[in-house]
C-alpha positions in Angstrom: -12.4 4.3 -34.9 -12.7 0.2 -34.2 -9.4 0.0 -36.3 -7.5 2.7 -34.5 -8.4 1.2 -30.9 -7.3 -2.5 -32.0 -4.1 -1.0 -33.4 -3.4 0.8 -30.2 -3.9 -2.1 -28.2 -1.5 -4.0 -30.4 1.0 -1.4 -29.8 0.4 -1.2 -26.3 1.6 -5.4 -25.8 4.3 -4.4 -28.2 5.5 -1.6 -25.7 4.5 -4.2 -22.4 6.6 -7.2 -24.3 9.8 -4.6 -24.8 10.0 -3.3 -21.0 10.2 -5.2 -18.4 7.8 -5.6 -15.3 10.2 -4.0 -13.0 10.8 -1.0 -15.2 7.3 -0.3 -15.8 5.9 -1.1 -11.8 9.0 1.9 -11.2 7.1 4.2 -13.9 3.4 3.1 -13.0 2.6 1.9 -16.1 -0.4 -0.2 -16.1 -2.5 0.4 -19.4 -6.6 0.3 -18.8 -8.0 -2.2 -20.6 -10.2 -0.6 -23.1 -13.6 -2.2 -21.9 -13.6 -1.0 -18.5 -12.1 2.6 -19.7 -15.2 2.8 -21.9 -17.7 1.7 -18.5 -16.0 4.4 -17.0 -15.8 7.2 -19.6 -19.8 6.3 -20.3 -20.3 7.3 -16.1 -18.2 10.4 -16.5 -19.9 11.7 -19.7 -23.8 10.5 -18.3 -22.9 12.9 -14.8 -22.0 15.8 -17.3 -24.5 17.4 -19.1 -22.7 18.9 -22.3 -19.3 18.3 -21.6 -16.8 20.3 -24.2 -13.6 19.9 -22.9 -11.4 16.7 -21.8 -8.2 16.3 -19.9 -6.4 13.2 -19.6 -3.1 14.4 -17.8 -1.6 10.6 -18.0 -3.1 9.1 -21.1 -0.8 6.6 -22.1 -1.4 4.9 -25.8 -4.9 6.4 -25.4 -7.4 4.1 -23.6 -9.4 6.8 -22.0 -8.9 9.0 -25.6 -10.3 6.1 -27.7 -13.3 5.5 -24.9 -14.2 9.1 -24.8 -14.1 9.1 -28.9 -16.4 6.5 -29.1 -19.1 7.9 -26.7 -18.4 11.8 -27.5 -17.1 12.3 -31.0 -17.0 16.3 -30.5 -15.8 16.8 -27.5 -11.8 18.9 -27.5 -9.1 16.4 -25.8 -6.1 17.3 -24.4 -3.8 14.4 -23.7 -0.4 14.6 -21.5 2.1 12.0 -21.7 5.3 12.1 -20.2 6.8 8.9 -21.7 7.9 10.3 -25.6 7.3 6.7 -27.0 3.7 5.9 -25.8 3.0 9.8 -26.8 4.0 9.6 -30.3 1.6 6.5 -30.1 -1.3 8.2 -28.9 -0.6 11.3 -31.0 -0.4 9.2 -34.1 -3.7 7.4 -33.5 -5.5 9.6 -32.2 -4.3 13.4 -33.0 -6.4 15.9 -34.9 -8.0 19.4 -34.9 -9.7 18.6 -32.0 -7.3 16.1 -30.0 -4.2 17.2 -28.9 -1.0 15.5 -27.2 1.4 16.9 -25.5 4.9 14.9 -24.5 5.1 16.5 -21.5 5.4 16.1 -17.1 1.8 16.9 -16.3 3.3 18.7 -13.4 5.4 21.1 -15.4 2.6 22.3 -17.6 -0.2 22.0 -15.2 -0.5 25.6 -14.0 -0.8 26.5 -17.6 -3.6 23.9 -19.1 -6.5 25.7 -18.0 -9.6 23.9 -16.9 -11.6 21.3 -18.3 -14.9 20.0 -17.9 -14.1 16.4 -17.8 -10.8 14.5 -16.5 -10.5 10.7 -16.5 -7.5 8.6 -16.3 -5.3 5.9 -14.6 -2.4 7.9 -13.1 1.0 6.4 -12.6 0.9 4.3 -9.3 4.6 5.0 -8.4 5.5 4.5 -4.8 7.0 6.9 -3.0 10.3 5.6 -2.9 10.4 5.5 -6.3 10.1 9.2 -6.3 13.6 11.3 -6.1 13.8 14.3 -3.6 13.3 16.6 -6.3 10.4 14.8 -8.3 8.4 15.0 -4.6 9.5 18.9 -4.4 8.5 19.8 -7.5 5.0 18.0 -7.1 4.9 19.5 -3.7 4.7 22.7 -5.3 2.4 22.3 -7.6 -0.4 20.7 -5.6 0.2 23.5 -2.6 0.0 26.3 -5.6 -3.6 24.1 -7.3 -5.2 23.0 -4.4 -3.7 24.5 -1.4 -3.0 21.4 0.2 0.4 19.4 1.4 1.0 15.7 0.7 3.0 13.6 2.9 6.5 12.6 1.7 5.2 8.8 1.5 2.5 9.9 -0.9 2.2 7.9 -4.4 2.7 9.6 -7.2 -1.1 9.4 -7.7 -2.0 11.2 -4.8 -0.1 14.3 -6.7 -2.0 13.8 -9.8 -5.2 13.4 -7.6 -5.2 16.7 -5.8 -3.6 18.7 -9.2 -5.6 17.5 -11.6 -9.4 18.1 -10.1 -8.1 21.4 -9.2 -8.5 21.9 -13.2 -12.2 21.0 -13.3 -14.3 23.5 -14.2 -17.2 24.6 -11.6 -19.5 21.4 -11.9 -16.9 19.4 -13.5 -16.2 15.8 -13.4 -12.8 13.5 -12.5 -13.2 9.9 -12.6 -9.8 8.6 -11.3 -8.9 5.0 -11.7 -6.2 4.3 -8.8 -5.2 2.0 -5.9 -7.9 0.9 -3.5 -5.3 1.5 -0.8 -5.6 5.7 -1.1 -8.9 5.0 1.3 -6.5 2.9 4.0 -2.9 4.6 4.4 -2.2 7.6 6.2 -0.4 9.5 3.4 -3.9 9.2 2.0 -5.4 11.2 4.5 -5.1 14.9 2.8 -6.8 13.4 -0.5 -9.6 12.0 2.0 -9.7 15.5 3.3 -9.4 17.2 0.4 -12.7 15.0 -1.8 -15.1 15.3 1.8 -14.3 19.4 1.7 -13.6 20.9 -1.2 -15.2 18.7 -4.3 -17.8 16.3 -4.1 -17.8 12.5 -3.9 -20.2 11.3 -6.8 -19.3 7.4 -6.3 -16.3 5.3 -5.0 -16.1 1.9 -6.8 -13.9 -0.8 -4.9 -13.2 -4.0 -7.9 -13.3 -7.4 -6.1 -9.5 -7.7 -4.5 -9.2 -11.1 -6.4 -9.9 -9.9 -9.6 -6.3 -7.5 -10.8 -7.8 -4.9 -13.2 -4.3 -5.0 -14.4 -1.6 -7.3 -15.6 1.2 -7.6 -13.5 -0.1 -4.7 -11.1 -0.2 -6.4 -7.0 -2.9 -3.6 -6.2 -6.5 -3.6 -5.9 -8.4 -0.9 -7.5 -11.1 1.5 -7.2 -12.7 4.2 -9.3 -13.3 7.7 -7.3 -15.9 10.1 -9.1 -15.7 13.7 -8.1 -17.7 16.7 -8.8 -16.0 20.3 -8.6 -18.4 21.5 -6.1 -17.3 21.9 -2.5 -19.3 19.1 -0.1 -22.2 20.7 1.9 -23.7 19.7 5.2 -25.9 16.7 3.9 -24.1 15.4 0.4 -24.5 12.0 0.1 -22.5 9.8 -1.9 -22.6 6.3 -3.5 -20.6 3.7 -2.3 -20.4 0.2 -4.8 -18.4 -2.9 -5.3 -18.2 -6.0 -7.9 -18.6 -5.3 -11.4 -18.4 -1.4 -12.4 -21.5 -1.2 -14.3 -23.5 -3.9 -12.5 -22.1 -3.6 -9.1 -23.1 -6.5 -6.5 -23.3 -4.1 -3.7 -24.4 -0.5 -3.8 -25.1 2.0 -0.6 -25.9 5.9 -0.3 -24.0 7.3 2.7 -23.7 10.8 4.0 -20.0 12.2 3.6 -19.7 13.2 6.6 -20.6 9.9 8.0 -18.1 8.2 5.5 -15.6 10.8 6.5 -15.9 8.9 10.2 -15.1 5.9 8.9 -11.3 4.7 9.3 -10.9 2.2 6.4 -12.8 3.2 3.3 -11.3 0.1 1.6 -13.9 -1.8 3.7 -16.5 0.1 3.9 -19.3 -2.9 3.3 -17.6 -4.9 6.0 -17.7 -2.4 8.8 -19.7 -2.9 11.6 -19.1 -2.4 15.5 -16.4 -3.9 16.4 -15.9 -2.3 19.7 -14.7 -5.2 21.7 -13.2 -4.8 25.4 -9.8 -4.6 24.5 -7.5 -3.4 21.7 -4.2 -5.4 21.0 -2.8 -1.8 21.5 -4.4 -1.6 25.3 -1.9 -4.8 26.2 1.4 -4.2 23.8 3.1 -2.1 21.7 4.2 -3.6 18.5 7.5 -3.4 16.6 8.5 -4.4 12.8 11.0 -7.7 13.0 14.7 -7.4 12.9 15.9 -5.7 9.3 18.9 -7.5 8.4 19.4 -6.2 4.7 20.7 -9.9 3.1 19.1 -12.4 5.5 20.9 -15.0 3.3 24.4 -13.7 4.7 23.2 -13.2 8.2 21.4 -16.1 8.7 22.0 -19.8 8.6 21.2 -22.9 10.6 23.4 -23.3 13.9 25.0 -26.3 12.8 26.6 -24.5 9.6 27.9 -22.0 11.5 29.7 -24.1 14.1 31.4 -25.7 10.9 32.7 -22.6 10.1 34.0 -22.1 13.3 31.5 -19.4 14.7 30.3 -19.9 18.0 26.9 -19.7 19.9 28.5 -16.3 21.8 28.0 -14.6 18.0 24.5 -16.2 17.1 21.1 -15.3 18.3 18.1 -17.8 17.2 15.8 -16.7 14.8 12.7 -17.8 13.8 12.0 -19.4 10.5 9.7 -17.8 7.6 6.4 -18.1 8.2 6.0 -20.9 5.7 8.0 -22.9 7.5 6.8 -22.6 10.9 3.5 -23.9 11.6 3.3 -23.8 15.3 1.2 -22.2 17.8 3.5 -22.1 20.3 7.7 -22.0 19.8 9.1 -24.0 23.0 13.0 -23.4 24.3 15.6 -25.8 25.7 17.2 -24.7 28.7 18.9 -22.4 27.1 16.0 -20.7 25.5 16.9 -21.9 21.9 13.9 -22.9 20.1 13.6 -26.9 20.5 12.3 -27.4 16.8 14.3 -24.7 15.2 17.8 -24.2 14.7 18.1 -21.3 12.6 20.4 -18.6 14.0 21.7 -14.9 13.2 24.9 -13.8 13.3 24.8 -11.5 15.9 27.4 -8.9 16.6 27.5 -6.0 19.2 26.9 -2.7 17.8 30.1 -1.2 19.8 32.4 -4.0 18.6 35.0 -3.1 15.9 36.6 -5.8 13.6 39.7 -6.1 15.6 38.0 -7.5 18.5 36.0 -10.1 16.3 37.1 -13.5 16.2 39.1 -14.8 12.9 36.3 -17.4 12.3 34.1 -13.8 12.2 36.6 -11.9 10.6 37.1 -14.5 7.7 33.4 -15.2 7.6 32.4 -10.9 7.1 35.7 -10.9 3.8 33.0 -13.5 2.4 30.2 -10.4 2.5 29.3 -9.6 -1.6 30.1 -5.8 -2.0 26.6 -5.8 -2.8 25.4 -6.3 0.6 27.9 -4.6 2.5 26.9 -1.3 0.8 23.6 -1.5 0.9 21.4 0.5 1.7 20.6 -0.9 5.5 24.1 -1.8 5.9 25.7 1.6 5.0 22.8 3.4 7.7 24.3 1.2 10.6 27.3 1.9 12.9 28.7 -0.8 12.0 27.7 -2.1 9.0 28.1 -5.7 9.8 26.0 -5.1 13.3 22.3 -5.9 13.0 20.1 -4.2 15.6 20.0 -5.8 19.0 16.3 -6.5 20.1 14.7 -8.5 22.6 12.8 -11.6 21.9 9.1 -10.5 21.5 6.7 -13.2 23.5 4.3 -12.9 21.2 4.8 -12.5 17.3 2.3 -12.2 14.2 2.2 -13.0 10.8 1.4 -10.0 8.9 1.0 -10.9 5.2 -1.3 -13.4 3.8 -3.2 -14.5 0.7 -5.9 -16.4 3.3 -9.3 -15.2 4.1 -9.6 -18.5 7.1 -6.6 -17.3 8.8 -5.2 -14.3 7.4 -2.8 -13.4 9.9 -1.2 -15.8 12.8 -0.1 -14.9 16.6 2.6 -17.3 17.8 3.4 -17.6 21.5 7.3 -17.3 21.5 8.9 -19.0 24.6 12.1 -19.2 23.2 15.1 -16.5 23.2 14.6 -16.4 19.5 14.0 -12.9 17.8 12.2 -12.5 14.1 13.1 -11.0 10.8 10.7 -8.5 9.2 8.3 -11.5 7.9 6.8 -11.0 11.3 5.4 -7.8 13.5 6.8 -8.3 17.5 4.7 -7.8 20.2 5.9 -6.6 23.3 3.5 -6.4 27.0 2.8 -3.0 27.9 2.1 -4.6 31.7 3.3 -7.0 33.3 1.9 -10.5 32.2 2.7 -13.8 33.9 3.4 -16.9 31.5 0.1 -18.1 31.7 -1.7 -14.5 30.9 0.2 -14.6 27.8 -0.2 -18.0 26.9 -4.0 -17.4 27.4 -3.9 -14.1 25.5 -2.2 -15.6 22.3 -4.8 -17.9 22.4 -7.6 -15.2 22.5 -5.5 -13.4 19.6 -6.2 -16.1 17.5 -9.8 -16.5 18.4 -10.3 -13.0 16.5 -12.2 -13.2 13.7 -10.5 -13.3 10.5 -12.5 -10.5 9.0 -12.0 -8.3 11.8 -8.4 -8.6 11.5 -8.7 -8.1 7.3 -10.7 -4.9 7.6 -8.1 -3.5 10.2 -5.5 -3.8 7.7 -5.3 -3.1 3.9 -5.7 -5.6 1.1 -4.2 -5.5 -2.5 -5.0 -7.1 -5.9 -4.8 -11.1 -5.7 -6.0 -11.5 -2.5 -2.8 -10.4 -0.5 -3.7 -8.6 3.2 -1.6 -6.5 5.1 -1.2 -5.4 8.8 1.1 -2.7 9.9 1.9 -1.9 13.3 -0.1 0.6 13.4 -3.5 -1.1 12.4 -2.3 -4.6 14.6 -2.4 -1.9 17.6 -6.1 -0.8 16.9 -7.6 -4.5 16.3 -10.4 -4.9 19.0 -10.3 -8.5 20.6 -12.2 -10.1 24.0 -10.2 -11.3 26.7 -11.4 -11.6 30.4 -7.8 -13.1 31.0 -6.1 -9.7 32.7 -7.6 -6.5 33.8 -8.2 -4.4 30.7 -5.4 -1.3 31.2 -6.7 1.3 28.7 -10.0 3.4 29.4 -13.4 2.1 27.8 -13.9 2.1 24.5 -15.8 5.1 24.0 -12.8 7.2 25.6 -10.2 5.2 23.4 -8.6 6.9 20.3 -8.0 3.8 18.1 -4.7 5.1 16.4 -4.3 4.1 12.5 
């Protein structure tokens, strides 16, 4: 058995080296480290007295099959793998009278597979934009047939696996899912959270350290979700752990009904009463920055545009990327341009056809690469060259970071500069004076880093992110202006 496992690792490395990271990202192929596979397998087997059948619905080269075989040599195994090359490796190493491999799409055969005592898998982590409409339609139909639940079109492939695969367990069966931790923070994960807190029982959720990637080349923080095929009852508890899987440094039991009331399970151990006098959403609406589709084509230094013969009447100032912009306040000259930044966007009105453009602008547009002209963003505009018109936001926020000390920065924008997708734009919902905006921006930057971090989501390698709706729900204290919203107890936090 040990020799077979060593051969599996060699063949896995060979496969990884001959397939690009992009290809494996699209397919969601991230092989499970064997030591972790064995820990998860041992934990799952310990929860089921006398498991006789095991299903691996996305087995890859067989890391979990190898681990199960080492822990229990008598269990009957069915492994499903869509990739023919990978499936052949697994079959060559482990296939025998008690271990059967099927080279097929799990969702094509799931309703015919029967039921199992045990399921352990690291399902493909393919984001929704890598799934075709036909695939989503097929997966949705299978999930509804097996579980009765309907997933959002924004769901990643792993969410479909969880609902369909867990439905194939025998009563009392155990499923252990090695999945992205963000499932417990994102909106599309709500359906999964409803399912696992109603139709089955959560035995354990283990969160790995966000700085400790479980998979090479995968920018995603991971967790293990352990489920039992038994409906949740009123006083059922679940165990939440963090750190090392076998020897967690944090562990807490909580009633499932209480867990359901927590918005961000990913930040379970950092939860607390952050109910301040105000939420950002009480004062501001939030929009994403402008999507140009190709910033290198649409944005240049103002002086460079002038050298091309394109004057300010065709330009809008734009702030640089966060790594090049460290000021807390953007001051402006008499015309509204930032005093310290000279970058500008080509800003053609959407209702202006090419014949009405200046010769310099038309000449520049003719230099546009076909890739940019035919991009998804350009094709979905009224005119391919006319980016969205947007009022400058008086406060902008960086929304991606790896810092624990200052994860996100709020910048007071006193200029007419707009921002691109590296920022979120905050627009006042009530009338505020310049001095009130100044003070509010200071208050926003005084929000404790942990409050900001747990309001958003975290990915592998310590990457943190705040989406617009998440930013709206961030609490902060201010006495600068009267709070326009209801009290904290009455407020519904948008997520």
